[in-house]
BADO-289691 format. One record per residue (C-alpha): x, y, z; residue number from 1. Coordinates in Angstrom, 3 decimals. Example, Ala and Ser with C-alpha at 12.3 -4.5 7.8 and 13.67 -1.06 7.14 Angstrom:
<sites>
@X 12.300, Y -4.500, Z 7.800, i 1
@X 13.670, Y -1.060, Z 7.140, i 2
</sites>
This chain:
<sites>
@X 31.085, Y -5.800, Z -5.793, i 1
@X 30.611, Y -2.422, Z -7.440, i 2
@X 27.865, Y -0.071, Z -6.147, i 3
@X 27.241, Y 3.563, Z -5.805, i 4
@X 26.566, Y 3.642, Z -2.109, i 5
@X 27.270, Y 1.815, Z 1.207, i 6
@X 25.056, Y -0.732, Z 2.636, i 7
@X 22.089, Y 1.293, Z 3.902, i 8
@X 20.551, Y 0.902, Z 7.403, i 9
@X 17.013, Y 0.684, Z 6.236, i 10
@X 17.019, Y -3.011, Z 5.923, i 11
@X 18.769, Y -3.650, Z 9.241, i 12
@X 15.600, Y -4.317, Z 10.957, i 13
@X 15.097, Y -6.773, Z 13.903, i 14
@X 14.299, Y -9.512, Z 11.356, i 15
@X 17.590, Y -9.021, Z 9.643, i 16
@X 19.434, Y -8.896, Z 13.060, i 17
@X 18.164, Y -12.248, Z 13.826, i 18
@X 19.933, Y -13.892, Z 10.826, i 19
@X 23.556, Y -15.179, Z 11.186, i 20
@X 26.302, Y -12.948, Z 10.100, i 21
@X 26.972, Y -14.816, Z 6.656, i 22
@X 23.337, Y -14.838, Z 5.759, i 23
@X 22.932, Y -11.042, Z 6.484, i 24
@X 25.990, Y -10.186, Z 4.616, i 25
@X 24.771, Y -12.197, Z 1.544, i 26
@X 21.379, Y -10.389, Z 1.619, i 27
@X 22.898, Y -6.983, Z 2.066, i 28
@X 25.074, Y -7.541, Z -0.938, i 29
@X 22.050, Y -8.705, Z -3.033, i 30
@X 19.703, Y -5.947, Z -1.856, i 31
@X 22.613, Y -3.407, Z -2.600, i 32
@X 23.087, Y -4.871, Z -6.081, i 33
@X 19.385, Y -4.761, Z -6.883, i 34
@X 18.970, Y -1.130, Z -5.717, i 35
@X 21.917, Y -0.223, Z -7.857, i 36
@X 20.497, Y -1.981, Z -10.974, i 37
@X 16.987, Y -0.223, Z -10.358, i 38
@X 18.951, Y 2.966, Z -11.005, i 39
@X 18.808, Y 2.571, Z -14.711, i 40
@X 15.981, Y -0.033, Z -15.407, i 41
@X 12.643, Y -1.426, Z -14.228, i 42
@X 12.583, Y -4.466, Z -12.100, i 43
@X 11.324, Y -6.582, Z -14.941, i 44
@X 14.470, Y -6.365, Z -16.863, i 45
@X 16.777, Y -7.463, Z -13.962, i 46
@X 18.134, Y -10.955, Z -14.086, i 47
@X 19.452, Y -13.231, Z -11.572, i 48
@X 22.622, Y -13.679, Z -13.480, i 49
@X 23.622, Y -10.067, Z -13.504, i 50
@X 22.357, Y -9.537, Z -10.013, i 51
@X 24.488, Y -12.372, Z -8.562, i 52
@X 27.479, Y -11.315, Z -10.768, i 53
@X 27.258, Y -7.780, Z -9.297, i 54
@X 26.789, Y -8.973, Z -5.608, i 55
@X 29.563, Y -11.592, Z -6.037, i 56
@X 27.137, Y -14.363, Z -4.933, i 57
@X 26.624, Y -17.829, Z -6.444, i 58
@X 23.322, Y -18.371, Z -8.078, i 59
@X 22.730, Y -21.432, Z -5.901, i 60
@X 23.152, Y -19.201, Z -2.896, i 61
@X 20.638, Y -16.707, Z -4.383, i 62
@X 18.047, Y -19.534, Z -4.788, i 63
@X 18.638, Y -20.541, Z -1.071, i 64
@X 17.247, Y -17.349, Z 0.032, i 65
@X 14.834, Y -16.162, Z -2.648, i 66
@X 12.701, Y -17.760, Z -5.440, i 67
@X 13.393, Y -15.089, Z -7.987, i 68
@X 14.194, Y -11.370, Z -8.392, i 69
@X 10.541, Y -10.397, Z -7.538, i 70
@X 10.577, Y -12.477, Z -4.382, i 71
@X 13.758, Y -10.611, Z -3.193, i 72
@X 12.079, Y -7.248, Z -4.129, i 73
@X 9.293, Y -8.072, Z -1.920, i 74
@X 11.563, Y -8.936, Z 0.925, i 75
@X 13.192, Y -5.507, Z 0.456, i 76
@X 9.815, Y -3.900, Z 0.691, i 77
@X 9.063, Y -5.877, Z 3.839, i 78
@X 12.301, Y -4.671, Z 5.447, i 79
@X 11.460, Y -1.198, Z 4.449, i 80
@X 7.875, Y -1.172, Z 5.730, i 81
@X 9.033, Y -2.692, Z 9.130, i 82
@X 11.823, Y -0.281, Z 9.611, i 83
@X 9.819, Y 2.827, Z 8.612, i 84
@X 6.962, Y 1.617, Z 10.842, i 85
@X 9.404, Y 1.361, Z 13.851, i 86
@X 10.770, Y 4.825, Z 13.090, i 87
@X 7.461, Y 6.478, Z 12.818, i 88
@X 5.809, Y 4.710, Z 15.764, i 89
@X 8.615, Y 6.168, Z 18.078, i 90
@X 7.088, Y 9.636, Z 17.529, i 91
@X 3.529, Y 8.675, Z 16.483, i 92
@X 2.346, Y 9.923, Z 20.051, i 93
@X 3.081, Y 13.638, Z 18.897, i 94
@X 0.371, Y 13.537, Z 16.399, i 95
@X -2.149, Y 12.988, Z 19.194, i 96
@X -0.662, Y 15.561, Z 21.459, i 97
@X 1.811, Y 18.192, Z 20.438, i 98
@X 1.520, Y 17.847, Z 16.624, i 99
@X 3.397, Y 16.230, Z 13.768, i 100
@X 6.776, Y 17.749, Z 14.166, i 101
@X 8.527, Y 14.983, Z 16.200, i 102
@X 7.069, Y 12.253, Z 13.961, i 103
@X 8.128, Y 14.236, Z 10.829, i 104
@X 11.664, Y 14.773, Z 12.129, i 105
@X 12.146, Y 11.306, Z 12.594, i 106
@X 10.950, Y 10.242, Z 9.222, i 107
@X 12.969, Y 12.856, Z 7.434, i 108
@X 16.117, Y 11.993, Z 9.405, i 109
@X 15.604, Y 8.438, Z 8.335, i 110
@X 15.300, Y 9.335, Z 4.712, i 111
@X 18.194, Y 11.691, Z 4.854, i 112
@X 20.464, Y 9.179, Z 6.431, i 113
@X 19.570, Y 6.664, Z 3.861, i 114
@X 19.180, Y 9.083, Z 0.857, i 115
@X 21.508, Y 7.246, Z -1.459, i 116
@X 19.449, Y 4.061, Z -1.651, i 117
@X 16.088, Y 5.880, Z -1.615, i 118
@X 17.286, Y 8.092, Z -4.582, i 119
@X 17.352, Y 4.809, Z -6.310, i 120
@X 14.474, Y 2.861, Z -5.178, i 121
@X 11.994, Y 5.612, Z -4.080, i 122
@X 11.148, Y 6.618, Z -7.588, i 123
@X 8.548, Y 6.036, Z -10.351, i 124
@X 7.517, Y 2.987, Z -12.327, i 125
@X 8.173, Y -0.417, Z -10.805, i 126
@X 9.672, Y 1.283, Z -7.744, i 127
@X 6.327, Y 3.133, Z -7.011, i 128
@X 5.676, Y 0.250, Z -4.578, i 129
@X 8.105, Y 1.817, Z -1.996, i 130
@X 6.251, Y 5.145, Z -2.239, i 131
@X 2.996, Y 3.231, Z -1.577, i 132
@X 4.515, Y 1.423, Z 1.387, i 133
@X 5.646, Y 4.858, Z 2.796, i 134
@X 2.212, Y 6.264, Z 2.213, i 135
@X 0.726, Y 3.232, Z 4.000, i 136
@X 2.760, Y 3.795, Z 7.035, i 137
@X 2.106, Y 7.431, Z 7.444, i 138
@X -1.674, Y 6.767, Z 6.580, i 139
@X -1.755, Y 4.211, Z 9.550, i 140
@X -0.120, Y 6.661, Z 11.976, i 141
@X -2.412, Y 9.575, Z 11.091, i 142
@X -5.456, Y 7.286, Z 11.183, i 143
@X -4.700, Y 6.195, Z 14.740, i 144
@X -4.100, Y 9.921, Z 15.903, i 145
@X -6.842, Y 11.602, Z 14.071, i 146
@X -9.658, Y 9.158, Z 14.658, i 147
@X -9.156, Y 9.684, Z 18.309, i 148
@X -9.303, Y 13.387, Z 17.865, i 149
@X -12.464, Y 13.079, Z 15.553, i 150
@X -14.341, Y 11.259, Z 18.330, i 151
@X -14.966, Y 7.833, Z 16.983, i 152
@X -18.166, Y 6.382, Z 17.873, i 153
@X -20.329, Y 9.611, Z 17.328, i 154
@X -23.643, Y 9.548, Z 15.843, i 155
@X -22.348, Y 10.955, Z 12.508, i 156
@X -19.647, Y 8.546, Z 12.178, i 157
@X -20.554, Y 7.618, Z 8.497, i 158
@X -19.845, Y 10.924, Z 6.986, i 159
@X -17.171, Y 11.868, Z 9.413, i 160
@X -15.274, Y 8.687, Z 8.778, i 161
@X -15.265, Y 9.263, Z 5.056, i 162
@X -14.175, Y 12.989, Z 5.344, i 163
@X -11.427, Y 11.886, Z 7.848, i 164
@X -10.248, Y 9.116, Z 5.388, i 165
@X -10.088, Y 11.521, Z 2.618, i 166
@X -8.057, Y 14.051, Z 4.572, i 167
@X -5.646, Y 11.390, Z 5.780, i 168
@X -5.122, Y 10.131, Z 2.255, i 169
@X -4.412, Y 13.695, Z 1.100, i 170
@X -2.149, Y 14.385, Z 3.974, i 171
@X -0.127, Y 11.001, Z 3.644, i 172
@X 0.366, Y 11.223, Z -0.050, i 173
@X 1.336, Y 15.018, Z 0.122, i 174
@X 3.824, Y 14.424, Z 2.881, i 175
@X 5.391, Y 11.289, Z 1.199, i 176
@X 5.382, Y 13.198, Z -2.064, i 177
@X 7.309, Y 16.117, Z -0.553, i 178
@X 9.854, Y 13.658, Z 0.952, i 179
@X 10.348, Y 12.048, Z -2.269, i 180
@X 10.740, Y 15.291, Z -4.223, i 181
@X 13.210, Y 16.363, Z -1.442, i 182
@X 15.266, Y 13.096, Z -1.856, i 183
@X 15.288, Y 13.486, Z -5.682, i 184
@X 16.700, Y 17.079, Z -5.163, i 185
@X 19.510, Y 15.730, Z -3.107, i 186
@X 18.019, Y 16.795, Z 0.285, i 187
@X 19.071, Y 20.472, Z -0.496, i 188
@X 16.832, Y 21.908, Z 2.259, i 189
@X 17.798, Y 21.077, Z 5.927, i 190
@X 15.592, Y 18.677, Z 7.837, i 191
@X 13.938, Y 21.429, Z 10.025, i 192
@X 12.929, Y 23.413, Z 7.054, i 193
@X 11.035, Y 20.323, Z 5.663, i 194
@X 9.508, Y 19.430, Z 8.820, i 195
@X 8.022, Y 22.996, Z 9.272, i 196
@X 6.719, Y 23.083, Z 5.702, i 197
@X 5.217, Y 19.544, Z 5.875, i 198
@X 3.850, Y 20.134, Z 9.332, i 199
@X 2.006, Y 23.219, Z 8.092, i 200
@X 0.526, Y 21.056, Z 5.183, i 201
@X -0.649, Y 18.374, Z 7.457, i 202
@X -2.075, Y 20.890, Z 10.007, i 203
@X -3.994, Y 22.652, Z 7.234, i 204
@X -5.641, Y 19.355, Z 6.181, i 205
@X -6.343, Y 18.128, Z 9.637, i 206
@X -8.046, Y 21.292, Z 10.861, i 207
@X -9.807, Y 22.066, Z 7.631, i 208
@X -13.608, Y 22.708, Z 8.350, i 209
</sites>
């Protein structure tokens, strides 16, 4: 199989690890082939025939795992969400105590270590789904931390909740947007520089009056 990157770690989640070795290799080959094809075209133009040819997998084998290309893309997204959520949750407590730097460092290192595949599938168009998934993970972590700080259950929860939701949405999309721009730029800046700048953005939004 011809591809422009090594099989990335982002789909090596606990769910994948439970599969037998042959099944895991088949899925990895198909995922890598799809990510490569998405370099040049939208998902809607990818066919099972060219996908299986690139992955060196029989069509019958493909259909033993997935219903169609869209089903496989959804499986890739599920692996991405699961792995990113695990990465983020390891440092999510920092958002409640010492700030966002530990959390951000874990996420940026994760993206850096898998930058080849994210440069392919973390873009615009049909691949915008991965951007939305990343925003959802960061949004969830911020909501858990900031809701505690905001004192959920106060008498003015209605307005405060809406303000909090808007701030979190702004921070999550801004932070993930910075990460995407960084990946598209080849991760030119080092992780600590990105952590510092993104943390400043999140702190400004969190602490705004």
